[in-house]
C-alpha positions as a printed NumPy array, in Angstrom:
array([[ 88.637, 142.252,  57.226],
       [ 89.986, 140.396,  60.238],
       [ 88.619, 140.177,  63.743],
       [ 91.083, 142.115,  65.895],
       [ 91.206, 142.946,  69.605],
       [ 91.389, 146.717,  70.195],
       [ 91.028, 148.981,  73.203],
       [ 90.023, 152.656,  73.046],
       [ 90.857, 153.605,  76.632],
       [ 93.045, 152.383,  79.463],
       [ 91.498, 150.038,  81.967],
       [ 90.651, 146.495,  82.936],
       [ 89.813, 143.555,  80.68 ],
       [ 86.406, 145.044,  79.888],
       [ 87.937, 147.812,  77.724],
       [ 88.918, 145.266,  75.038],
       [ 86.669, 144.874,  71.997],
       [ 86.783, 142.448,  69.059],
       [ 86.367, 144.569,  65.911],
       [ 86.693, 144.022,  62.17 ],
       [ 89.883, 145.633,  60.868],
       [ 91.362, 145.822,  57.361],
       [ 94.832, 144.302,  57.641],
       [ 96.324, 145.167,  54.254],
       [ 99.652, 144.071,  52.815],
       [102.979, 143.849,  54.634],
       [105.46 , 146.629,  54.04 ],
       [109.234, 146.324,  53.652],
       [110.67 , 144.064,  56.326],
       [107.239, 142.828,  57.385],
       [105.249, 139.603,  57.181],
       [101.5  , 139.083,  57.289],
       [100.49 , 136.001,  59.241],
       [ 97.355, 133.988,  59.753],
       [ 97.072, 133.704,  63.518],
       [ 95.992, 130.281,  64.766],
       [ 96.721, 130.797,  68.465],
       [ 98.336, 133.336,  70.757],
       [ 99.625, 133.28 ,  74.315],
       [ 98.767, 135.8  ,  77.005],
       [101.466, 137.662,  78.917],
       [101.343, 139.966,  81.934],
       [103.028, 142.657,  79.84 ],
       [ 99.887, 142.896,  77.716],
       [ 97.649, 143.472,  80.728],
       [100.05 , 146.115,  82.042],
       [100.081, 147.804,  78.617],
       [ 96.272, 147.841,  78.517],
       [ 96.183, 149.351,  82.01 ],
       [ 98.784, 152.021,  81.204],
       [101.343, 150.56 ,  83.651],
       [103.851, 149.031,  81.237],
       [107.408, 150.279,  80.718],
       [106.408, 151.017,  77.1  ],
       [103.318, 153.252,  77.574],
       [100.386, 153.49 ,  75.153],
       [100.959, 156.332,  72.674],
       [ 97.639, 156.414,  70.809],
       [ 94.22 , 154.789,  70.52 ],
       [ 92.866, 152.429,  69.447],
       [ 95.534, 150.227,  70.96 ],
       [ 96.509, 146.745,  69.834],
       [ 97.808, 143.942,  72.022],
       [ 99.955, 140.871,  71.944],
       [103.413, 139.538,  71.256],
       [103.32 , 135.782,  71.054],
       [101.417, 134.182,  68.159],
       [101.626, 130.947,  66.219],
       [100.28 , 130.592,  62.716],
       [101.187, 130.551,  59.05 ],
       [102.824, 133.061,  56.687],
       [100.261, 134.62 ,  54.319],
       [102.34 , 137.327,  52.61 ],
       [105.946, 138.525,  52.669],
       [107.031, 142.145,  52.328],
       [109.885, 143.551,  50.297],
       [113.358, 142.681,  51.517],
       [112.311, 139.708,  53.644],
       [114.369, 136.566,  53.122],
       [113.956, 133.103,  54.569],
       [110.161, 132.983,  54.727],
       [107.617, 131.828,  52.183],
       [103.84 , 131.75 ,  52.041],
       [102.632, 128.678,  53.92 ],
       [105.518, 128.493,  56.414],
       [104.496, 127.603,  59.962],
       [105.808, 130.263,  62.344],
       [105.796, 131.705,  65.823],
       [106.386, 135.33 ,  66.822],
       [108.58 , 136.563,  69.663],
       [108.359, 139.792,  71.7  ],
       [110.741, 141.857,  69.6  ],
       [108.519, 144.88 ,  68.866],
       [106.432, 147.527,  70.603],
       [102.694, 147.022,  71.017],
       [102.418, 150.641,  69.901],
       [103.478, 149.438,  66.452],
       [102.157, 145.868,  66.154],
       [ 99.714, 143.51 ,  67.838],
       [ 98.821, 139.857,  67.302],
       [ 95.465, 139.475,  69.112],
       [ 93.695, 138.937,  65.791],
       [ 92.771, 136.549,  62.985],
       [ 95.486, 138.126,  60.824],
       [ 98.375, 140.361,  61.787],
       [101.325, 142.141,  60.236],
       [104.557, 141.728,  62.199],
       [108.209, 142.64 ,  61.636],
       [110.179, 139.806,  60.052],
       [112.857, 139.989,  62.757],
       [110.226, 138.885,  65.289],
       [109.27 , 135.724,  63.359],
       [110.737, 132.254,  63.843],
       [110.089, 129.068,  61.91 ],
       [107.896, 126.673,  63.905],
       [109.065, 123.057,  63.679],
       [106.565, 120.425,  62.595],
       [106.667, 118.778,  66.013],
       [105.372, 121.987,  67.681],
       [101.614, 122.579,  67.475],
       [100.11 , 126.053,  67.144],
       [ 98.987, 126.009,  70.778],
       [102.441, 124.985,  72.014],
       [104.025, 127.415,  69.568],
       [102.076, 130.231,  71.228],
       [103.17 , 129.109,  74.696],
       [106.925, 128.755,  74.252],
       [108.906, 131.849,  73.407],
       [108.238, 134.403,  76.118],
       [108.627, 131.86 ,  78.957],
       [111.604, 129.868,  77.728],
       [113.606, 132.749,  76.266],
       [113.068, 134.766,  79.46 ],
       [114.247, 131.85 ,  81.608],
       [117.164, 131.027,  79.29 ],
       [118.194, 134.653,  78.833],
       [118.149, 135.533,  82.51 ],
       [119.61 , 132.378,  83.996],
       [121.886, 130.978,  81.28 ],
       [122.834, 133.839,  78.952],
       [123.188, 136.542,  81.614],
       [123.541, 134.563,  84.834],
       [125.771, 131.786,  83.452],
       [123.95 , 129.154,  85.521],
       [125.968, 125.928,  85.784],
       [125.418, 122.338,  86.888],
       [125.321, 122.158,  90.667],
       [123.948, 125.678,  91.102],
       [120.714, 126.345,  92.972],
       [118.002, 128.735,  91.805],
       [115.084, 130.008,  93.887],
       [111.944, 130.957,  91.925],
       [108.842, 132.827,  92.99 ],
       [105.704, 133.017,  90.832],
       [106.846, 129.497,  90.014],
       [103.479, 128.368,  88.597],
       [103.558, 131.076,  85.91 ],
       [104.636, 130.124,  82.406],
       [108.067, 131.717,  82.969],
       [108.392, 130.028,  86.359],
       [107.615, 126.606,  84.92 ],
       [110.007, 127.198,  82.016],
       [112.711, 128.186,  84.514],
       [112.159, 124.922,  86.401],
       [112.792, 123.002,  83.191],
       [115.779, 125.148,  82.188],
       [117.324, 124.515,  85.606],
       [116.669, 120.782,  85.342],
       [118.21 , 120.624,  81.867],
       [121.273, 122.541,  83.064],
       [121.815, 120.286,  86.045],
       [120.877, 122.963,  88.567],
       [118.562, 122.518,  91.553],
       [115.327, 124.514,  91.502],
       [113.547, 125.603,  94.681],
       [110.027, 126.861,  93.949],
       [108.22 , 129.303,  96.23 ],
       [104.428, 129.224,  96.452],
       [102.063, 130.879,  98.904],
       [ 99.771, 127.902,  99.529],
       [ 99.675, 124.112,  99.288],
       [ 97.362, 123.986,  96.245],
       [100.135, 124.24 ,  93.636],
       [102.827, 122.236,  95.424],
       [102.245, 118.914,  93.651],
       [102.067, 120.587,  90.224],
       [105.401, 122.328,  90.833],
       [107.078, 119.091,  91.868],
       [105.623, 117.396,  88.791],
       [107.004, 120.079,  86.484],
       [110.595, 120.03 ,  87.724],
       [110.955, 121.626,  91.156],
       [113.396, 119.725,  93.35 ],
       [111.866, 121.378,  96.423],
       [108.808, 123.542,  97.095],
       [108.651, 126.049,  99.947],
       [105.11 , 127.025, 101.007],
       [105.65 , 130.572, 102.222],
       [102.338, 130.836, 104.11 ],
       [103.433, 128.105, 106.519],
       [107.241, 127.928, 106.223],
       [109.997, 130.445, 106.926],
       [111.385, 130.961, 103.427],
       [114.836, 132.152, 104.49 ],
       [115.315, 129.391, 107.032],
       [114.063, 126.683, 104.67 ],
       [116.22 , 127.737, 101.69 ],
       [119.316, 127.9  , 103.867],
       [118.486, 124.447, 105.205],
       [118.064, 123.042, 101.678],
       [121.398, 124.543, 100.573],
       [123.368, 123.493, 103.679],
       [123.624, 127.142, 104.686],
       [125.234, 128.217, 101.408],
       [122.253, 129.964,  99.887],
       [121.239, 129.954,  96.228],
       [123.482, 131.081,  93.405],
       [120.392, 132.624,  91.752],
       [117.074, 134.046,  92.85 ],
       [114.779, 134.655,  89.874],
       [112.235, 137.197,  91.09 ],
       [109.007, 138.057,  89.268],
       [107.47 , 140.044,  92.117],
       [109.95 , 142.754,  93.247],
       [108.751, 145.211,  95.912],
       [109.746, 145.055,  99.584],
       [110.081, 141.252,  99.457],
       [113.526, 141.614,  97.891],
       [114.944, 142.071, 101.388],
       [114.184, 138.46 , 102.327],
       [115.102, 137.171,  98.873],
       [118.558, 138.689,  99.047],
       [119.081, 136.973, 102.41 ],
       [119.128, 133.625, 100.591],
       [121.533, 134.612,  97.784],
       [124.888, 132.873,  98.097],
       [128.127, 134.85 ,  98.156],
       [128.837, 136.138,  94.618],
       [125.334, 135.011,  93.613],
       [122.723, 137.032,  91.749],
       [119.222, 138.319,  92.489],
       [117.593, 138.782,  89.082],
       [114.503, 141.021,  88.896],
       [112.541, 140.074,  85.772],
       [109.053, 141.195,  86.848],
       [107.251, 143.651,  89.096],
       [104.024, 141.887,  90.049],
       [103.922, 143.548,  93.475],
       [103.431, 146.993,  91.927],
       [105.324, 148.464,  94.905],
       [108.611, 150.365,  95.089],
       [111.618, 148.043,  95.13 ],
       [114.445, 148.997,  97.504],
       [118.065, 148.009,  97.109],
       [118.46 , 145.706, 100.117],
       [122.234, 145.438, 100.111],
       [122.752, 148.278, 102.573],
       [120.166, 146.951, 105.047],
       [121.897, 143.554, 104.987],
       [125.378, 144.928, 105.651],
       [126.523, 145.091, 102.013],
       [126.966, 141.359, 101.299],
       [128.989, 140.309,  98.204],
       [125.95 , 139.648,  95.981],
       [124.623, 141.115,  92.747],
       [121.168, 142.515,  91.975],
       [120.118, 143.344,  88.435],
       [117.031, 143.731,  86.32 ],
       [116.371, 141.611,  83.259],
       [113.761, 141.6  ,  80.514],
       [113.422, 139.381,  77.476],
       [114.291, 142.406,  75.332],
       [117.961, 141.864,  76.176],
       [117.679, 138.667,  74.145],
       [114.984, 139.364,  71.556],
       [116.537, 142.684,  70.456],
       [120.008, 141.172,  70.061],
       [120.165, 138.979,  66.915],
       [123.094, 136.886,  68.124],
       [121.588, 136.241,  71.539],
       [118.252, 135.436,  69.925],
       [119.927, 132.98 ,  67.573],
       [121.44 , 131.159,  70.536],
       [118.15 , 131.251,  72.443],
       [116.188, 129.809,  69.525],
       [118.706, 126.988,  69.124],
       [118.568, 126.247,  72.859],
       [114.75 , 126.233,  73.043],
       [114.232, 124.242,  69.84 ],
       [116.738, 121.659,  71.049],
       [114.824, 121.312,  74.307],
       [111.512, 120.967,  72.5  ],
       [112.91 , 118.395,  70.086],
       [114.328, 116.182,  72.83 ],
       [111.367, 116.558,  75.161],
       [113.395, 118.338,  77.85 ],
       [111.06 , 121.308,  77.463],
       [107.363, 120.622,  77.863],
       [105.182, 123.737,  77.479],
       [102.467, 123.797,  80.128],
       [ 99.117, 125.188,  78.951],
       [ 96.744, 126.015,  81.777],
       [ 93.64 , 126.68 ,  79.687],
       [ 92.561, 127.741,  76.214],
       [ 89.972, 130.348,  75.253],
       [ 88.537, 131.409,  71.895],
       [ 89.147, 134.855,  70.415],
       [ 85.609, 136.007,  71.293],
       [ 86.39 , 135.173,  74.933],
       [ 89.369, 137.528,  75.208],
       [ 87.871, 139.47 ,  78.133],
       [ 87.275, 136.259,  80.078],
       [ 90.814, 135.102,  79.221],
       [ 92.338, 138.27 ,  80.689],
       [ 90.16 , 137.982,  83.783],
       [ 91.402, 134.434,  84.244],
       [ 94.991, 135.704,  84.004],
       [ 94.263, 138.444,  86.561],
       [ 92.922, 135.879,  89.041],
       [ 96.429, 134.348,  89.368],
       [ 95.117, 130.814,  89.755],
       [ 96.644, 129.354,  86.602],
       [ 99.457, 126.858,  86.341],
       [101.212, 127.551,  83.041],
       [100.297, 129.509,  79.939],
       [ 96.873, 130.812,  78.951],
       [ 96.374, 130.44 ,  75.187],
       [ 93.691, 131.907,  72.941],
       [ 92.776, 130.   ,  69.78 ],
       [ 91.383, 131.569,  66.614],
       [ 88.41 , 129.561,  65.367],
       [ 87.49 , 130.131,  61.758]])
């Protein structure tokens, strides 16, 4: 039996329960892992609330994509993994089928990556969703180049901080947006070239000033909603507004017509474009591991919780005060 986080109805953090569950043996194409730590993602909260793009199909529901641990058993047809291998998992499955908020979990082998010895379990649970999202959206899809400028909102999130580092490694200039002054120093410390405090500064005017009127080649938007109108105002000609999140929860208009049909692009992006494409995922893993090995990528962990504190961990995520990744450790 393994302690496992389940929920039997949709709702807030309080619907989650830690229960004893028989895990069993992995089937064909599957791996059973000992979970040492796992990272929290907004997608998991949305799934629990019934607001995710992949809705809950049955109860009890499981949660979680991003674990770090050790291989315990390998199913039929799985090559390249052995019992005892240190691993991390990536979001390449539906939470309707698998979940990693647990002491032990069965996951599909295609969602498992070897974890290098220089990456701890806590860092290994804080890496893949943020860095692959930032790499996939800005480098793989956007083709970001040295000399480009990228504007980021939700910049203190784990994806935002990863995007700051991806931009820095690429030779691009990152402009971070934050509502208040409290996170400004942290954003500068973690790679922002400039920080615009939107409560006290005119975002459009300030970004245009910082780019000598050119605008930014990329805007990486986690919020969506009506704010896309102002964001598109700062996209350079032939630039791209990339929608990778929907934190606002509001309808998102296409602002091109209101702005006189400027020559800019607007597209959605999710990590699935990378994690469900083996060749793209191979390139992403090589890119991220290279950054970790050289120190160019430095996972930022805001706070750790224990498995029994999963409700408190989700409440902390909902408060939106964190800088970096929230990680849950599994204490045996």
